[in-house]
MARBA-3410 file (N, C-alpha, C, O; in Angstrom, 1 decimal):
138
29.5,48.9,34.9,28.1,48.7,35.2,27.3,48.4,33.9,27.6,49.0,32.9 ~ 26.5,47.4,34.0,25.8,47.0,32.8,24.5,47.9,32.6,23.9,48.3,33.5 ~ 24.3,48.1,31.3,23.2,48.9,31.0,21.9,48.1,30.9,21.9,47.1,30.2 ~ 20.8,48.4,31.7,19.6,47.6,31.8,18.9,47.5,30.4,18.2,46.5,30.1 ~ 19.1,48.5,29.6,18.4,48.5,28.3,19.0,47.4,27.4,18.3,46.7,26.7
20.4,47.2,27.4,21.1,46.2,26.6,20.7,44.8,27.1,20.5,43.9,26.3 ~ 20.5,44.6,28.4,20.1,43.3,28.9,18.7,43.0,28.4,18.4,41.8,28.1 ~ 17.8,43.9,28.4,16.4,43.7,28.0,16.4,43.4,26.5,15.6,42.5,26.0 ~ 17.2,44.0,25.7,17.3,43.7,24.2,17.8,42.3,24.0,17.4,41.6,23.1 ~ 18.8,41.9,24.8,19.4,40.5,24.7,18.3,39.5,25.0,18.2,38.5,24.3
17.5,39.7,26.1,16.4,38.8,26.4,15.3,38.8,25.3,14.8,37.7,25.0 ~ 15.0,39.9,24.8,14.0,39.9,23.7,14.5,39.1,22.5,13.7,38.4,21.8 ~ 15.8,39.2,22.1,16.4,38.5,21.0,16.3,37.0,21.3,16.1,36.2,20.4 ~ 16.6,36.6,22.5,16.6,35.2,22.9,15.2,34.7,22.8,15.0,33.5,22.3 ~ 14.2,35.4,23.3,12.8,34.9,23.2,12.3,34.8,21.8,11.6,33.9,21.4
12.7,35.8,20.9,12.4,35.7,19.5,13.0,34.5,18.8,12.3,33.8,18.0 ~ 14.3,34.2,19.1,14.9,33.1,18.6,14.3,31.8,19.0,14.0,30.9,18.1 ~ 14.0,31.6,20.2,13.3,30.4,20.7,11.9,30.3,20.1,11.5,29.2,19.7 ~ 11.2,31.4,20.0,9.9,31.3,19.4,10.0,30.8,17.9,9.2,30.0,17.5 ~ 10.9,31.3,17.2,11.1,30.9,15.8,11.5,29.4,15.7,10.9,28.7,14.8
12.3,28.9,16.6,12.7,27.5,16.6,11.5,26.6,16.9,11.3,25.6,16.3 ~ 10.7,27.1,17.9,9.5,26.3,18.2,8.5,26.3,17.1,7.9,25.2,16.8 ~ 8.2,27.4,16.5,7.3,27.5,15.3,7.8,26.6,14.2,7.0,25.9,13.5 ~ 9.1,26.6,13.9,9.7,25.8,12.8,9.5,24.3,13.1,9.3,23.5,12.2 ~ 9.7,24.0,14.4,9.5,22.6,14.8,8.1,22.1,14.6,7.9,21.0,14.1
7.1,23.0,14.9,5.7,22.6,14.7,5.4,22.5,13.3,4.7,21.6,12.9 ~ 5.9,23.4,12.5,5.7,23.3,11.0,6.3,22.0,10.5,5.7,21.4,9.6 ~ 7.5,21.6,10.9,8.1,20.4,10.5,7.3,19.2,10.9,7.1,18.3,10.1 ~ 6.8,19.2,12.1,6.0,18.0,12.6,4.7,17.9,11.7,4.3,16.8,11.4 ~ 4.0,19.0,11.5,2.8,19.0,10.7,3.1,18.5,9.3,2.4,17.7,8.7
4.2,19.0,8.7,4.6,18.5,7.3,4.9,17.0,7.3,4.5,16.4,6.3 ~ 5.6,16.5,8.3,5.9,15.1,8.3,4.6,14.3,8.4,4.4,13.3,7.8 ~ 3.7,14.8,9.3,2.4,14.1,9.5,1.6,14.1,8.2,1.0,13.0,7.9 ~ 1.5,15.2,7.5,0.8,15.2,6.2,1.4,14.3,5.2,0.7,13.6,4.5 ~ 2.7,14.3,5.1,3.4,13.4,4.2,3.2,11.9,4.5,2.9,11.2,3.6
3.2,11.5,5.8,3.0,10.2,6.1,1.5,9.8,5.8,1.3,8.7,5.3 ~ 0.6,10.6,6.1,-0.8,10.3,5.8,-1.0,10.2,4.2,-1.7,9.3,3.8 ~ -0.3,11.0,3.5,-0.4,11.0,2.0,0.1,9.7,1.5,-0.4,9.1,0.6 ~ 1.3,9.2,2.1,1.8,7.9,1.7,0.9,6.8,2.0,0.7,5.9,1.2 ~ 0.3,6.8,3.2,-0.6,5.8,3.6,-1.8,5.7,2.7,-2.3,4.7,2.3
-2.4,6.9,2.4,-3.5,7.0,1.5,-3.2,6.4,0.1,-4.0,5.7,-0.5 ~ -2.0,6.7,-0.4,-1.5,6.2,-1.7,-1.5,4.7,-1.7,-1.9,4.0,-2.6 ~ -0.9,4.1,-0.6,-0.8,2.6,-0.5,-2.2,2.0,-0.4,-2.4,1.0,-1.0 ~ -3.1,2.6,0.3,-4.5,2.1,0.4,-5.1,2.1,-1.0,-5.8,1.2,-1.4 ~ -4.9,3.2,-1.7,-5.5,3.3,-3.1,-4.9,2.2,-4.0,-5.6,1.6,-4.8
-3.6,2.0,-3.9,-3.0,1.0,-4.8,-3.5,-0.4,-4.4,-3.7,-1.2,-5.3 ~ -3.6,-0.7,-3.1,-4.2,-2.0,-2.7,-5.6,-2.2,-3.2,-6.0,-3.2,-3.7 ~ -6.4,-1.1,-3.1,-7.8,-1.2,-3.6,-7.8,-1.4,-5.1,-8.6,-2.2,-5.6 ~ -7.0,-0.8,-5.9,-6.9,-1.0,-7.3,-6.5,-2.4,-7.6,-7.1,-3.0,-8.6 ~ -5.5,-2.9,-6.9,-5.1,-4.3,-7.2,-6.2,-5.3,-6.9,-6.4,-6.2,-7.6
-6.9,-5.1,-5.8,-8.0,-5.9,-5.4,-9.1,-5.9,-6.5,-9.7,-6.9,-6.9 ~ -9.5,-4.7,-6.9,-10.5,-4.5,-7.9,-10.1,-5.2,-9.3,-10.9,-5.8,-10.0 ~ -8.8,-5.0,-9.6,-8.3,-5.6,-10.8,-8.4,-7.1,-10.8,-8.7,-7.8,-11.7 ~ -8.0,-7.7,-9.6,-8.1,-9.2,-9.4,-9.5,-9.7,-9.6,-9.7,-10.7,-10.2 ~ -10.5,-8.9,-9.0,-11.9,-9.3,-9.2,-12.3,-9.2,-10.7,-13.0,-10.1,-11.2
-11.9,-8.2,-11.3,-12.3,-8.0,-12.8,-11.7,-9.2,-13.6,-12.3,-9.7,-14.5 ~ -10.5,-9.5,-13.3,-9.8,-10.6,-14.0,-10.5,-11.9,-13.7,-10.6,-12.7,-14.6 ~ -10.9,-12.1,-12.5,-11.6,-13.4,-12.2,-12.9,-13.5,-12.9,-13.3,-14.5,-13.3 ~ -13.6,-12.3,-13.0,-14.9,-12.3,-13.7,-14.6,-12.5,-15.2,-15.5,-13.2,-15.9 ~ -13.6,-12.0,-15.7,-13.2,-12.2,-17.2,-13.0,-13.6,-17.4,-13.4,-14.2,-18.4
-12.3,-14.3,-16.5,-12.0,-15.7,-16.7,-13.3,-16.5,-16.6,-13.5,-17.5,-17.4 ~ -14.2,-16.1,-15.8,-15.5,-16.7,-15.7,-16.3,-16.6,-17.0,-16.9,-17.6,-17.4 ~ -16.2,-15.4,-17.6,-16.9,-15.2,-18.9,-16.3,-16.2,-20.0,-17.0,-16.8,-20.8 ~ -15.0,-16.3,-20.0,-14.3,-17.2,-20.9,-14.8,-18.6,-20.7,-15.0,-19.4,-21.6 ~ -14.8,-19.0,-19.4,-15.2,-20.4,-19.1,-16.7,-20.6,-19.5,-17.0,-21.7,-20.0
-17.6,-19.6,-19.3,-18.9,-19.8,-19.8,-19.0,-20.0,-21.3,-19.8,-20.8,-21.8 ~ -18.2,-19.2,-22.0,-18.2,-19.4,-23.5,-17.8,-20.7,-23.9,-18.3,-21.4,-24.8 ~ -16.7,-21.2,-23.2,-16.2,-22.6,-23.5,-17.2,-23.7,-23.2,-17.3,-24.6,-23.9 ~ -17.8,-23.5,-22.0,-18.8,-24.5,-21.6,-20.0,-24.6,-22.6,-20.5,-25.6,-22.9 ~ -20.4,-23.4,-23.1,-21.5,-23.3,-24.0,-21.1,-23.9,-25.4,-22.0,-24.6,-26.0
-19.9,-23.8,-25.8,-19.5,-24.2,-27.1,-19.0,-25.7,-27.1,-19.1,-26.4,-28.1 ~ -18.4,-26.1,-26.0,-17.9,-27.5,-25.9,-18.5,-28.1,-24.7,-18.1,-27.8,-23.5 ~ -19.5,-29.0,-24.9,-20.2,-29.6,-23.8,-19.4,-30.3,-22.7,-19.7,-30.2,-21.5 ~ -18.3,-30.9,-23.2,-17.4,-31.7,-22.2,-16.3,-30.8,-21.7,-15.3,-31.4,-21.2 ~ -16.3,-29.5,-21.8,-15.2,-28.7,-21.3,-15.1,-28.9,-19.8,-16.1,-28.8,-19.1
-13.9,-29.1,-19.4,-13.7,-29.4,-17.9,-12.9,-28.3,-17.2,-12.5,-28.5,-16.0 ~ -12.5,-27.2,-17.8,-11.8,-26.2,-17.1,-10.3,-26.6,-16.9,-9.7,-27.2,-17.8 ~ -9.8,-26.3,-15.7,-8.5,-26.6,-15.3,-7.4,-26.0,-16.2,-6.6,-26.7,-16.8 ~ -7.5,-24.7,-16.4,-6.5,-24.0,-17.2,-6.2,-22.6,-16.7,-7.0,-22.1,-16.0 ~ -5.1,-22.1,-17.2,-4.7,-20.7,-16.8,-4.9,-19.9,-18.0,-4.4,-20.2,-19.1
-5.5,-18.7,-17.9,-5.7,-17.8,-19.0,-4.9,-16.5,-18.8,-4.9,-16.0,-17.6 ~ -4.3,-16.0,-19.8,-3.5,-14.7,-19.7,-4.4,-13.6,-20.3,-4.9,-13.8,-21.5 ~ -4.6,-12.6,-19.6,-5.3,-11.4,-20.1,-4.5,-10.2,-19.8,-4.3,-9.8,-18.6 ~ -4.1,-9.5,-20.8,-3.3,-8.3,-20.7,-2.1,-8.4,-19.7,-1.9,-7.5,-18.9 ~ -1.4,-9.5,-19.8,-0.2,-9.7,-19.0,-0.5,-10.3,-17.6,0.5,-10.6,-16.9
-1.7,-10.4,-17.2,-2.1,-11.0,-15.9,-2.7,-12.4,-16.2,-3.3,-12.6,-17.2 ~ -2.6,-13.2,-15.2,-3.2,-14.6,-15.4,-4.3,-14.8,-14.3,-4.3,-14.3,-13.2 ~ -5.3,-15.7,-14.8,-6.3,-16.1,-13.9,-6.5,-17.6,-14.1,-6.1,-18.1,-15.2 ~ -7.1,-18.3,-13.2,-7.2,-19.7,-13.3,-8.7,-20.1,-13.4,-9.5,-19.6,-12.6 ~ -9.0,-21.0,-14.3,-10.3,-21.6,-14.3,-10.1,-23.0,-13.7,-9.4,-23.8,-14.2
-10.7,-23.2,-12.5,-10.5,-24.4,-11.8,-11.2,-25.5,-12.5,-12.1,-25.2,-13.3 ~ -10.9,-26.8,-12.1,-11.7,-27.9,-12.8,-13.2,-27.7,-12.5,-13.6,-27.5,-11.4 ~ -14.0,-27.8,-13.6,-15.4,-27.7,-13.5,-16.0,-28.8,-12.7,-15.6,-30.0,-12.8 ~ -17.1,-28.5,-12.0,-17.8,-29.6,-11.3,-19.1,-29.9,-12.1,-19.6,-29.1,-12.7 ~ -19.4,-31.2,-12.0,-20.6,-31.6,-12.8,-20.2,-32.0,-14.2,-19.0,-31.9,-14.6
-21.2,-32.6,-14.9,-20.9,-32.9,-16.3,-22.2,-32.9,-17.1,-23.3,-32.8,-16.5 ~ -22.0,-32.9,-18.4,-23.2,-32.8,-19.2,-23.8,-31.5,-19.3,-23.2,-30.4,-19.2 ~ -25.2,-31.5,-19.6,-25.9,-30.3,-19.9,-26.5,-29.5,-18.6,-26.9,-28.4,-18.7 ~ -26.4,-30.2,-17.5,-27.1,-29.6,-16.3,-26.1,-29.6,-15.1,-25.2,-30.3,-15.0 ~ -26.5,-28.7,-14.1,-25.8,-28.6,-12.8,-24.3,-28.6,-12.9,-23.6,-29.5,-12.5
-23.8,-27.6,-13.5,-22.3,-27.4,-13.6,-21.9,-26.2,-12.7,-22.7,-25.3,-12.5 ~ -20.7,-26.3,-12.2,-20.2,-25.2,-11.4,-18.8,-24.8,-11.9,-17.9,-25.6,-12.1 ~ -18.7,-23.5,-12.2,-17.4,-22.9,-12.7,-16.8,-22.1,-11.5,-17.5,-21.3,-10.8 ~ -15.5,-22.3,-11.3,-14.8,-21.5,-10.2,-13.6,-20.9,-10.9,-12.8,-21.6,-11.6 ~ -13.4,-19.6,-10.6,-12.2,-18.9,-11.1,-11.5,-18.2,-10.0,-12.1,-17.9,-9.0
-10.2,-18.0,-10.2,-9.4,-17.3,-9.2,-8.3,-16.5,-9.9,-7.7,-17.0,-10.9 ~ -8.0,-15.3,-9.3,-6.9,-14.5,-9.8,-6.3,-13.8,-8.6,-6.9,-13.5,-7.6 ~ -5.0,-13.5,-8.8,-4.2,-12.9,-7.8,-3.4,-11.7,-8.4,-2.7,-11.9,-9.4 ~ -3.6,-10.5,-7.8,-2.8,-9.4,-8.3,-2.2,-8.8,-7.0,-2.9,-8.4,-6.1 ~ -0.9,-8.7,-6.9,-0.1,-8.2,-5.8,-0.7,-8.6,-4.4,-1.2,-7.8,-3.7
-0.7,-9.9,-4.2,-1.2,-10.5,-2.9,-2.7,-10.3,-2.7,-3.1,-10.5,-1.6 ~ -3.5,-9.9,-3.7,-4.9,-9.8,-3.5,-5.5,-10.9,-4.4,-5.5,-10.8,-5.6 ~ -6.1,-11.9,-3.7,-6.8,-13.0,-4.5,-8.3,-12.8,-4.4,-8.8,-12.6,-3.3 ~ -8.9,-12.9,-5.6,-10.4,-12.9,-5.6,-10.9,-14.1,-6.3,-10.3,-14.5,-7.3 ~ -12.0,-14.6,-5.9,-12.5,-15.9,-6.4,-14.0,-15.7,-6.8,-14.7,-15.0,-6.1
-14.4,-16.3,-7.9,-15.7,-16.2,-8.4,-16.3,-17.7,-8.6,-15.6,-18.5,-9.1 ~ -17.5,-17.8,-8.2,-18.2,-19.1,-8.3,-19.5,-18.9,-9.1,-20.3,-18.1,-8.7 ~ -19.7,-19.7,-10.2,-20.9,-19.6,-11.0,-21.6,-21.0,-11.0,-20.9,-22.0,-11.3 ~ -22.8,-21.0,-10.7,-23.6,-22.2,-10.7,-24.6,-22.1,-11.9,-25.3,-21.2,-12.1 ~ -24.5,-23.2,-12.8,-25.3,-23.2,-14.0,-26.3,-24.4,-13.8,-25.9,-25.5,-13.6
-27.6,-24.1,-14.0,-28.6,-25.2,-13.9,-28.8,-25.9,-15.3,-29.1,-27.1,-15.3 ~ -28.5,-25.2,-16.4,-28.7,-25.7,-17.7,-27.8,-25.0,-18.7,-27.7,-23.8,-18.6 ~ -27.2,-25.7,-19.6,-26.3,-25.1,-20.6,-27.1,-24.9,-21.9,-27.0,-23.8,-22.5 ~ -27.8,-25.9,-22.4,-28.4,-25.9,-23.7,-29.9,-26.2,-23.6,-30.2,-27.1,-22.7 ~ -30.8,-25.7,-24.3,-30.6,-24.8,-25.5,-30.3,-23.3,-25.0,-29.7,-22.6,-25.8
-30.7,-22.9,-23.8,-30.4,-21.6,-23.4,-29.7,-21.7,-22.0,-30.3,-22.4,-21.1 ~ -28.6,-21.1,-21.9,-27.8,-21.2,-20.6,-28.6,-20.5,-19.5,-29.0,-19.4,-19.7 ~ -28.7,-21.2,-18.4,-29.4,-20.6,-17.2,-28.4,-20.6,-16.0,-28.1,-21.7,-15.5 ~ -28.0,-19.4,-15.7,-27.1,-19.3,-14.5,-28.0,-19.0,-13.3,-28.7,-18.1,-13.2 ~ -27.8,-19.9,-12.3,-28.6,-19.7,-11.1,-27.9,-18.9,-10.0,-28.5,-18.3,-9.2
-26.5,-18.8,-10.1,-25.8,-18.0,-9.1,-24.5,-17.6,-9.7,-23.8,-18.4,-10.4 ~ -24.1,-16.3,-9.5,-22.8,-15.8,-9.9,-22.3,-14.9,-8.7,-22.9,-13.8,-8.5 ~ -21.4,-15.3,-8.0,-21.0,-14.5,-6.8,-19.5,-14.7,-6.5,-18.8,-15.7,-6.9 ~ -19.0,-13.7,-5.9,-17.6,-13.7,-5.4,-17.7,-14.5,-4.0,-18.6,-14.3,-3.2 ~ -16.7,-15.4,-3.8,-16.6,-16.2,-2.6,-15.3,-16.0,-1.9,-14.3,-15.7,-2.6
-15.3,-16.2,-0.6,-14.0,-16.2,0.1,-13.1,-17.4,-0.2,-11.9,-17.3,-0.3 ~ -13.8,-18.5,-0.3,-13.1,-19.8,-0.6,-14.0,-20.7,-1.3,-15.2,-20.6,-1.2 ~ -13.4,-21.7,-2.0,-14.3,-22.7,-2.7,-14.6,-23.9,-1.8,-15.2,-24.8,-2.2
END
């Protein structure tokens, strides 16, 4: 004949074991979820940094183009500039002479392209910039 006390102890042990397995599974699921969210956040941060770097690079190219336009009246752009290992493009300038010139620059960092357009109403004696903005396309 089986002892009812031993049967109750076996059931208690089985319930405790199942409880531990369920709790461990929940902890594992939560850990995986936190890890995946952390990886996603890191990727978003890296994308944002690449995009901001592309914009800064495009603005730096625009500054270089402004200096060249101011010092060489017939500067026409259409060149690639290297800055700290990255490149940006100064597109061919629009307009000619001392008035109504348009500078367009573009840079790409890790699939993030940013473009800047500058409109200049006068170059000399004092440069007058009428518009400096980031654009989606030229």
